[in-house]
C-alpha positions as CSV (number, residue, x, y, z in Angstrom):
1,X,-138.3,-76.8,4.6
2,X,-139.7,-75.0,7.7
3,X,-142.5,-76.7,9.6
4,X,-145.8,-74.9,9.5
5,X,-147.6,-74.5,12.8
6,X,-150.9,-76.3,13.1
7,X,-153.9,-74.0,13.3
8,X,-155.1,-73.1,16.8
9,X,-158.2,-75.3,17.5
10,X,-159.3,-73.0,20.4
11,X,-161.8,-70.5,19.1
12,X,-163.7,-68.1,21.3
13,X,-167.3,-67.5,20.2
14,X,-170.0,-65.0,21.3
15,X,-169.4,-65.9,25.0
16,X,-166.2,-67.8,25.6
17,X,-164.7,-71.1,24.3
18,X,-166.9,-74.2,24.0
19,X,-166.1,-77.6,22.6
20,X,-166.9,-81.3,22.9
21,X,-165.4,-83.0,25.9
22,X,-162.5,-85.4,25.0
23,X,-162.4,-84.0,21.5
24,X,-161.1,-80.4,21.6
25,X,-162.2,-79.8,25.2
26,X,-159.3,-81.7,26.9
27,X,-157.3,-81.0,30.1
28,X,-154.4,-80.1,27.8
29,X,-156.3,-77.4,26.0
30,X,-158.0,-76.1,29.2
31,X,-154.5,-75.7,30.6
32,X,-153.5,-73.8,27.4
33,X,-156.3,-71.4,27.9
34,X,-155.5,-71.0,31.6
35,X,-151.8,-70.2,30.7
36,X,-153.0,-67.7,28.1
37,X,-155.2,-66.1,30.9
38,X,-152.2,-66.0,33.2
39,X,-150.1,-64.4,30.6
40,X,-152.9,-61.8,29.9
41,X,-153.1,-60.9,33.6
42,X,-149.3,-60.5,33.8
43,X,-149.3,-58.3,30.7
44,X,-151.8,-56.0,32.4
45,X,-150.0,-56.1,35.8
46,X,-153.0,-57.8,37.4
47,X,-151.3,-61.0,38.5
48,X,-151.2,-59.9,42.1
49,X,-155.0,-59.6,42.2
50,X,-155.6,-63.3,41.7
51,X,-158.4,-64.9,39.7
52,X,-161.7,-66.4,40.7
53,X,-162.2,-70.0,39.3
54,X,-165.7,-71.4,39.2
55,X,-167.5,-74.3,37.6
56,X,-171.0,-75.6,36.8
57,X,-172.7,-79.0,37.1
58,X,-171.3,-80.5,33.9
59,X,-169.4,-83.7,33.6
60,X,-165.9,-83.2,35.0
61,X,-166.3,-79.4,35.5
62,X,-164.7,-79.5,39.0
63,X,-161.6,-81.3,37.7
64,X,-161.2,-78.8,34.8
65,X,-161.5,-76.0,37.3
66,X,-158.7,-77.6,39.4
67,X,-156.6,-77.8,36.2
68,X,-157.0,-74.1,35.7
69,X,-156.0,-73.5,39.3
70,X,-152.9,-75.7,38.8
71,X,-151.7,-73.4,36.0
72,X,-152.5,-70.2,37.8
73,X,-150.6,-71.1,40.9
74,X,-147.7,-72.4,39.0
75,X,-147.5,-68.8,37.5
76,X,-147.6,-67.3,41.0
77,X,-151.3,-66.1,40.6
78,X,-153.7,-66.7,43.6
79,X,-156.7,-68.8,42.7
80,X,-160.0,-68.2,44.5
81,X,-161.3,-71.6,43.8
82,X,-165.0,-72.4,44.2
83,X,-165.6,-75.2,46.6
84,X,-168.8,-76.3,44.8
85,X,-170.7,-75.7,41.6
86,X,-172.1,-72.2,41.2
87,X,-173.9,-70.1,38.7
88,X,-171.9,-67.9,36.3
89,X,-173.4,-64.7,37.8
90,X,-172.4,-65.9,41.3
91,X,-168.9,-66.5,40.1
92,X,-168.8,-63.1,38.3
93,X,-170.0,-61.3,41.4
94,X,-167.2,-63.0,43.4
95,X,-164.7,-61.0,41.4
96,X,-166.0,-57.9,43.2
97,X,-166.1,-59.4,46.7
98,X,-162.5,-60.8,46.3
99,X,-161.2,-57.7,44.5
100,X,-159.8,-60.1,41.9
101,X,-158.4,-59.5,38.5
102,X,-161.2,-61.5,36.9
103,X,-162.7,-65.0,36.8
104,X,-162.4,-68.2,34.8
105,X,-165.8,-70.0,34.7
106,X,-165.9,-73.7,33.5
107,X,-169.2,-74.0,31.8
108,X,-170.8,-74.5,28.4
109,X,-173.9,-72.7,29.5
110,X,-176.9,-74.1,27.6
111,X,-174.9,-76.3,25.2
112,X,-175.5,-80.1,24.9
113,X,-174.3,-82.3,27.7
114,X,-171.4,-83.5,25.5
115,X,-169.7,-80.0,25.7
116,X,-167.9,-78.0,28.2
117,X,-166.4,-74.5,28.0
118,X,-164.4,-71.6,29.5
119,X,-165.7,-68.1,30.0
120,X,-163.4,-65.3,31.0
121,X,-164.8,-62.4,33.1
122,X,-162.7,-59.3,33.6
123,X,-162.3,-57.3,36.8
124,X,-165.6,-55.4,36.3
125,X,-167.5,-58.8,36.6
126,X,-169.1,-58.7,33.2
127,X,-168.6,-60.4,29.8
128,X,-165.2,-59.8,28.3
129,X,-165.2,-57.2,25.5
130,X,-163.9,-58.1,22.0
131,X,-160.4,-56.6,22.7
132,X,-160.0,-58.7,25.8
133,X,-161.0,-61.9,24.0
134,X,-158.7,-61.1,21.1
135,X,-155.8,-60.6,23.6
136,X,-156.4,-64.0,25.2
137,X,-156.8,-65.7,21.9
138,X,-153.4,-64.2,20.8
139,X,-151.9,-65.6,24.0
140,X,-153.3,-69.1,23.2
141,X,-151.5,-69.0,19.9
142,X,-148.2,-68.1,21.7
143,X,-148.7,-70.8,24.3
144,X,-149.4,-73.5,21.7
145,X,-146.5,-72.4,19.6
146,X,-144.0,-72.3,22.5
147,X,-145.4,-75.3,24.5
148,X,-145.2,-72.9,27.5
149,X,-147.8,-74.2,29.9
150,X,-146.7,-74.2,33.5
151,X,-148.5,-76.3,36.0
152,X,-148.1,-77.7,39.5
153,X,-149.9,-80.0,41.9
154,X,-152.4,-78.1,44.0
155,X,-151.1,-79.8,47.1
156,X,-147.9,-77.8,46.6
157,X,-149.8,-74.5,46.2
158,X,-151.7,-74.1,49.5
159,X,-150.6,-70.5,49.9
160,X,-152.0,-69.6,46.6
161,X,-155.4,-71.4,46.9
162,X,-158.4,-69.8,48.7
163,X,-161.5,-72.1,48.6
164,X,-164.9,-70.5,49.0
165,X,-168.6,-70.9,48.2
166,X,-169.6,-68.3,45.5
167,X,-173.3,-68.6,46.3
168,X,-173.3,-67.1,49.8
169,X,-172.4,-63.5,49.2
170,X,-174.1,-63.6,45.8
171,X,-177.5,-64.6,47.3
172,X,-177.1,-62.0,50.0
173,X,-176.6,-59.4,47.3
174,X,-179.8,-60.4,45.5
175,X,-181.6,-59.9,48.9
176,X,-180.3,-56.3,48.9
177,X,-181.6,-55.7,45.4
178,X,-185.0,-57.4,45.7
179,X,-187.6,-57.1,48.5
180,X,-187.5,-60.8,49.3
181,X,-189.8,-60.5,52.4
182,X,-192.5,-59.1,50.1
183,X,-192.2,-62.2,47.9
184,X,-191.8,-64.7,50.7
185,X,-195.0,-63.4,52.4
186,X,-197.1,-63.2,49.2
187,X,-199.6,-65.8,48.1
188,X,-197.7,-66.7,45.0
189,X,-197.6,-70.3,44.0
190,X,-194.5,-71.0,41.9
191,X,-192.7,-73.7,40.1
192,X,-189.0,-73.3,39.3
193,X,-186.7,-75.3,37.1
194,X,-182.9,-75.0,37.4
195,X,-182.6,-77.6,34.6
196,X,-180.2,-79.8,36.7
197,X,-177.9,-76.8,36.6
198,X,-175.8,-74.9,39.0
199,X,-178.6,-72.7,40.4
200,X,-180.4,-75.5,42.0
201,X,-181.5,-74.6,45.5
202,X,-181.0,-70.9,44.8
203,X,-184.8,-70.0,44.6
204,X,-185.7,-72.1,47.7
205,X,-182.9,-70.5,49.7
206,X,-184.1,-67.0,48.6
207,X,-187.8,-67.5,48.9
208,X,-188.7,-70.2,51.5
209,X,-189.8,-69.2,55.0
210,X,-193.2,-67.5,54.4
211,X,-196.6,-68.0,52.8
212,X,-195.2,-68.3,49.2
213,X,-195.5,-71.8,47.8
214,X,-192.5,-73.1,45.8
215,X,-191.9,-76.3,44.0
216,X,-188.4,-76.9,42.5
217,X,-188.0,-79.4,39.7
218,X,-184.8,-81.1,38.4
219,X,-182.8,-80.3,41.5
220,X,-180.1,-82.9,41.5
221,X,-176.9,-83.3,39.7
222,X,-177.4,-84.9,36.3
223,X,-174.7,-84.2,33.7
224,X,-177.0,-85.7,31.1
225,X,-179.5,-82.9,31.9
226,X,-182.4,-85.3,31.6
227,X,-181.7,-85.7,27.9
228,X,-182.4,-82.1,26.9
229,X,-180.1,-79.2,26.4
230,X,-180.2,-77.0,29.6
231,X,-181.6,-74.0,27.6
232,X,-184.8,-72.5,29.0
233,X,-186.9,-72.5,25.8
234,X,-190.2,-74.1,25.1
235,X,-189.0,-77.4,23.6
236,X,-186.9,-78.1,26.7
237,X,-189.4,-77.1,29.3
238,X,-192.2,-79.7,28.9
239,X,-191.9,-80.8,32.5
240,X,-192.2,-77.3,33.8
241,X,-195.0,-76.3,31.5
242,X,-197.1,-79.3,32.6
243,X,-196.3,-78.7,36.3
244,X,-197.9,-75.2,36.3
245,X,-201.5,-76.2,35.7
246,X,-201.0,-79.5,37.6
247,X,-200.0,-77.5,40.7
248,X,-202.4,-74.6,40.0
249,X,-199.3,-72.4,40.0
250,X,-199.2,-68.7,39.1
251,X,-196.0,-68.9,37.0
252,X,-192.9,-71.0,36.3
253,X,-189.4,-69.8,36.1
254,X,-186.5,-71.7,34.6
255,X,-182.8,-70.9,34.3
256,X,-180.2,-72.5,32.0
257,X,-177.2,-74.7,33.0
258,X,-175.1,-71.8,34.4
259,X,-178.1,-69.6,35.3
260,X,-177.4,-66.5,33.3
261,X,-180.5,-66.9,31.2
262,X,-184.2,-67.1,32.2
263,X,-187.3,-68.7,30.8
264,X,-190.9,-67.8,31.8
265,X,-194.1,-69.8,31.8
266,X,-197.6,-68.3,32.5
267,X,-200.4,-69.7,34.7
268,X,-201.8,-71.7,31.8
269,X,-198.5,-73.5,31.2
270,X,-197.7,-71.4,28.1
271,X,-194.1,-70.5,27.4
272,X,-193.5,-66.8,27.1
273,X,-190.7,-66.2,24.5
274,X,-187.6,-64.3,25.3
275,X,-188.5,-61.1,23.3
276,X,-191.8,-60.8,25.2
277,X,-189.9,-61.3,28.5
278,X,-187.6,-58.4,27.7
279,X,-190.6,-56.3,26.9
280,X,-192.3,-57.3,30.2
281,X,-189.2,-56.4,32.2
282,X,-188.8,-53.0,30.5
283,X,-192.5,-52.2,30.9
284,X,-192.4,-53.2,34.6
285,X,-189.2,-51.3,35.4
286,X,-190.5,-48.1,33.7
287,X,-194.1,-48.3,34.7
288,X,-194.1,-49.9,38.1
289,X,-190.6,-49.2,39.5
290,X,-190.3,-45.7,38.0
291,X,-186.8,-46.4,36.6
292,X,-185.4,-44.2,33.9
293,X,-182.2,-44.6,32.0
294,X,-180.7,-46.0,28.8
295,X,-182.0,-49.4,27.5
296,X,-179.4,-51.5,25.8
297,X,-180.5,-54.3,23.4
298,X,-178.9,-56.6,20.9
299,X,-179.8,-56.3,17.2
300,X,-181.6,-59.7,17.5
301,X,-184.0,-58.8,20.2
302,X,-187.3,-57.0,20.3
303,X,-188.4,-53.7,18.8
304,X,-190.8,-53.4,21.8
305,X,-187.8,-52.0,23.6
306,X,-187.7,-49.1,21.1
307,X,-191.4,-48.5,21.3
308,X,-191.4,-48.5,25.1
309,X,-188.3,-46.2,25.1
310,X,-190.2,-43.8,22.9
311,X,-193.3,-43.9,25.1
312,X,-191.5,-43.3,28.3
313,X,-188.8,-40.9,26.9
314,X,-185.7,-43.0,27.4
315,X,-182.9,-43.7,25.0
316,X,-182.4,-47.2,23.4
317,X,-178.9,-48.3,22.2
318,X,-178.6,-51.2,19.8
319,X,-175.5,-53.4,19.7
320,X,-174.2,-56.5,17.9
321,X,-175.2,-59.8,19.4
322,X,-173.5,-60.8,22.6
323,X,-173.0,-59.4,26.1
324,X,-169.4,-58.6,25.2
325,X,-171.1,-55.7,23.3
326,X,-174.0,-55.1,25.6
327,X,-172.1,-55.0,28.9
328,X,-169.6,-52.2,27.9
329,X,-172.6,-50.1,26.8
330,X,-174.3,-50.7,30.1
331,X,-171.2,-49.6,32.0
332,X,-170.6,-46.5,29.8
333,X,-174.2,-45.2,30.0
334,X,-175.2,-46.6,33.5
335,X,-178.0,-48.3,31.6
336,X,-181.1,-49.4,33.5
337,X,-181.3,-52.7,31.7
338,X,-179.6,-54.7,28.9
339,X,-180.9,-57.7,27.1
340,X,-180.5,-60.1,24.2
341,X,-182.6,-62.5,22.2
342,X,-181.3,-65.6,24.0
343,X,-183.0,-64.7,27.3
344,X,-180.1,-63.0,29.1
345,X,-180.9,-59.8,31.0
346,X,-178.7,-57.5,33.2
347,X,-179.8,-54.7,35.5
348,X,-178.5,-51.5,36.9
349,X,-177.2,-51.8,40.5
350,X,-175.8,-55.3,39.9
351,X,-173.0,-56.7,37.7
352,X,-173.1,-55.7,34.0
353,X,-173.8,-59.3,33.2
354,X,-176.8,-61.6,32.4
355,X,-178.3,-63.0,35.6
356,X,-181.1,-65.5,35.2
357,X,-181.9,-65.7,38.9
358,X,-182.2,-62.0,39.4
359,X,-184.3,-61.7,36.2
360,X,-186.6,-64.4,37.6
361,X,-186.9,-62.5,40.9
362,X,-187.8,-59.3,39.1
363,X,-190.4,-61.2,37.0
364,X,-191.9,-62.5,40.3
365,X,-192.0,-59.0,41.7
366,X,-193.7,-57.9,38.5
367,X,-196.5,-60.4,39.3
368,X,-197.1,-58.7,42.6
369,X,-196.8,-55.2,41.2
370,X,-199.5,-55.8,38.5
371,X,-201.6,-58.1,40.8
372,X,-203.1,-59.9,37.8
373,X,-202.4,-63.2,36.0
374,X,-199.2,-63.3,34.0
375,X,-201.1,-63.9,30.7
376,X,-203.0,-60.6,31.3
377,X,-199.7,-58.8,31.9
378,X,-198.5,-60.0,28.5
379,X,-201.8,-58.8,27.0
380,X,-201.2,-55.4,28.6
381,X,-197.8,-55.2,27.0
382,X,-199.0,-56.0,23.6
383,X,-201.9,-53.5,23.9
384,X,-199.3,-50.8,24.9
385,X,-196.7,-51.4,22.1
386,X,-198.4,-53.6,19.5
387,X,-198.3,-57.3,18.7
388,X,-195.0,-59.2,18.7
389,X,-194.5,-62.8,17.5
390,X,-190.9,-64.1,17.5
391,X,-189.4,-67.1,15.7
392,X,-186.0,-68.3,14.6
393,X,-184.5,-70.9,12.3
394,X,-180.9,-72.1,12.3
395,X,-179.7,-73.6,9.0
396,X,-176.5,-75.5,8.4
397,X,-174.7,-75.4,5.1
398,X,-171.7,-77.0,3.4
399,X,-168.6,-75.0,4.5
400,X,-167.5,-74.5,1.0
401,X,-170.8,-72.6,0.3
402,X,-170.1,-69.9,2.9
403,X,-168.9,-67.1,0.6
404,X,-171.6,-67.8,-2.0
405,X,-174.3,-67.6,0.6
406,X,-173.0,-64.4,2.2
407,X,-172.6,-62.8,-1.2
408,X,-176.4,-63.1,-1.7
409,X,-176.9,-60.5,1.0
410,X,-174.3,-58.0,-0.2
411,X,-174.9,-55.2,-2.6
412,X,-178.3,-54.1,-3.7
413,X,-181.1,-55.3,-1.3
414,X,-184.6,-56.4,-2.5
415,X,-187.5,-54.0,-2.4
416,X,-190.0,-56.4,-0.9
417,X,-190.0,-59.3,1.5
418,X,-192.9,-61.7,2.2
419,X,-195.2,-59.4,0.2
420,X,-194.3,-56.2,2.1
421,X,-192.1,-53.3,1.1
422,X,-188.8,-53.1,2.9
423,X,-188.5,-49.8,4.8
424,X,-184.8,-49.9,5.6
425,X,-181.9,-52.3,6.1
426,X,-179.6,-52.3,9.1
427,X,-176.1,-53.9,9.1
428,X,-175.0,-53.6,12.7
429,X,-174.5,-57.4,12.9
430,X,-175.6,-59.3,9.8
431,X,-178.5,-58.0,7.7
432,X,-181.7,-56.8,9.3
433,X,-184.6,-56.0,7.0
434,X,-187.4,-53.8,8.5
435,X,-190.8,-54.1,6.8
436,X,-193.4,-51.4,6.5
437,X,-195.5,-52.7,9.4
438,X,-192.5,-52.9,11.8
439,X,-191.8,-56.6,11.4
440,X,-188.2,-57.5,10.7
441,X,-185.9,-60.3,9.5
442,X,-182.3,-60.6,10.7
443,X,-179.9,-62.9,8.9
444,X,-176.6,-63.6,10.7
445,X,-173.9,-66.1,9.9
446,X,-172.0,-67.8,12.8
447,X,-168.3,-67.0,13.0
448,X,-167.3,-70.3,14.4
449,X,-169.4,-72.9,12.4
450,X,-171.1,-73.3,9.0
451,X,-174.4,-72.0,10.3
452,X,-176.7,-69.2,9.4
453,X,-179.4,-67.9,11.7
454,X,-182.7,-66.3,10.6
455,X,-184.6,-64.3,13.3
456,X,-187.9,-62.6,13.0
457,X,-190.3,-60.5,15.0
458,X,-193.6,-60.1,13.2
459,X,-197.1,-58.7,13.7
460,X,-198.6,-62.2,13.3
461,X,-197.3,-65.8,13.6
462,X,-198.3,-66.4,9.9
463,X,-196.3,-63.4,8.7
464,X,-193.3,-64.6,10.8
465,X,-193.3,-67.9,9.1
466,X,-193.5,-66.2,5.7
467,X,-190.6,-63.9,6.6
468,X,-188.4,-66.8,7.7
469,X,-189.2,-68.7,4.5
470,X,-188.3,-65.7,2.4
471,X,-185.0,-65.3,4.3
472,X,-184.0,-68.9,3.6
473,X,-184.9,-68.5,-0.1
474,X,-182.7,-65.4,-0.2
475,X,-179.8,-67.5,1.2
476,X,-180.5,-70.3,-1.3
477,X,-181.1,-72.8,1.6
478,X,-184.6,-74.0,0.8
């Protein structure tokens, strides 16, 4: 009887492959993905361009990066290997400065400290599109089936190793995009939080040297991330939120573990959610910077983008969740900005990729442009486009219930939700129910785990809670 191949345990999600260290995330499996990447480059005739290899501050990241380089060089592919931890945007930008075929980034982004991951960035320095990810996943199947990983000791590969610091040219590039002198010589008082991640020291290196006051928190390596996930959302930013009023600061900026997402705190120590931040960035770029161009947004982020687009006469394109969809649309339309619900934003004139540090700099420039407290700028936004209150619940379920739960949202949709009539239903990615007052509920099932996500943007906090409750009842998860 023929032996049946074991299923491939390596699954790419919305942004790369992530898994628990020493469980599925092992040196053996990292080398499998590296070999799959090498095969992919060879299939495309890009093996001569080399690959940038970067890593974050997580446990063992530098050693996993070295394992990737061992595989690449054994396949005759040059490895531009980071000499120190760096942010994902810095590593992505390095693709362009090295004219490389792409980048492998060892990071699990905002995941718990127990995880690590592998992001692949193609030659255009953005997130890999679905076809690219599918091609690499297919190659992992082949490598596992054929046991075809090639590796060699890095000491034997000197000619194919180029060590460099990704932050140097990246930070210089940010200085070409943002008027750093204007910020440095302002009277802003800021607190920044890299969350023990790979962007520590970036803001001081960019902004010190003038009258601006800057305090950086959590700026040492701590693979435990202080006991919280390195995701810049309210529940993880208590230290930053309390430091703002304690230091009489004007604002606080946080970035996640690999610095492709940003979090914002106002002068009162209040967290400003990711949907509001996207609205603020769009309003500032349109109203103060005079930018015009397409706005790209994921289905899970704010309708304020649509209302601002209508007000200023610019097109808004909506995509499924993930920068693997947003990035290609930005490139195709030379979009002015792209953003998603998770706090990742990309900007024209830079890489088509989320960049938390650049987003933070634009938000600081916004403070100078409006010359009013951050809380007042938020009020201005909501006066312009109407109230916005965001909330989200992630619910786990027994794996065997998956089809039953998804079936509840197929076929005929309800006429009302949370006491309001449903205006229309959108199915770009999941099921998005728009209510008569503009509030909405999005229901999306994870493709990699037994998890269903309920998102809402409502005209009041109370209505938001009712909408989420109604969504869970629809799914049979209450």
